[in-house]
N, C-alpha and C positions, 0 to 999 in steps of 0.2 A: 586469534583474530582480534584485531584492534577495535575497540568500541567506536572509534571514529568512522571506521568503514561501515559499521552497522548504521550509524546515524546518517552518513552520506547516502547509503542505500535506501533508507526510509525516505529521505528527502527526494531522491530520484524517483522512487515509486510514486510518491505523492504528486510530483510534478507531471509524470507521465499519465497518471490516472486523471488528473485535472485536465490535461490537454485532450485526452481521449473523450472525456465527457463534454468538454466545451465544443470540440469539433463535431461530435455527434449531435449535440443540440443545435448547432448551426445548420447542419445538413437537414435535420428534421424540420426546423423552422422554415428553411428555404423551400423544402418540398411541400410543407403545409400551405405556404403562401401561394404556391403554384396550383393548388387544388387538383390533386391527382384524380384522374378519371377512372372510374370503375372499381370493382372489388379486388382486382389483381393488385392494384397499387395499395389498397388498404391492407391486404394480406401481407404484402412486402413490408409495409411500414410497421405492422404489428410484429412481424418476425425480427425486424431491426430493433424494435423496442425491447423485445425479449432478449436479444443478443446483448444489447447494451446493459440491461439489468444483470445478466449473467456475468458479464465482464466486470461490472462494478462490484458484484458480490465476491468474485474471485480476487480482485485487487484488494478488497477490504480484508479478506482472509490472509492474503500475503502480508499486508501491512500489520495485521494483528500478530502474525508469527514473527515478523521483524521486530515489533515492539517487545515481544516476549524474549526473543533472543538477546536483544539489547539489554533488557533488564537482567537476564542471567549473567551476561558478560560483565555488567556493571557491578553486580553483587560479588562475582568472583574476584574482580579487581580490588574491591573494598576489602574482602576477606584476606587476600594476599598482602595488601598493605598493612592491615591490622596484625597479621601474623609476623611480618617483618619488624614491626614496631614493638612487639612484645619482648621484654628483656629475657634473655636465656638464663635460666637458673641452673648452673652447672656445679655450684658449690653446695655440697651436702655433708 
């Protein structure tokens, strides 16, 4: 797997997570300005907040895994380049 794909994947995950958080905040702000009536609306809003927190946590875990994978791929690439650059000692 090419490290460029990993980097592009990380950027895409970051952009998607930023969009999700932004849209969710916009929705929450609009609903808060409308002053929902009753405890049913409060319960729904609380469930939505918990869902957004859970999504954010999972996206962070995915991003962390992506960074780890990118680091491993980068190290493998460096090791392969270093191995190719070593002179072969066949004369003994």
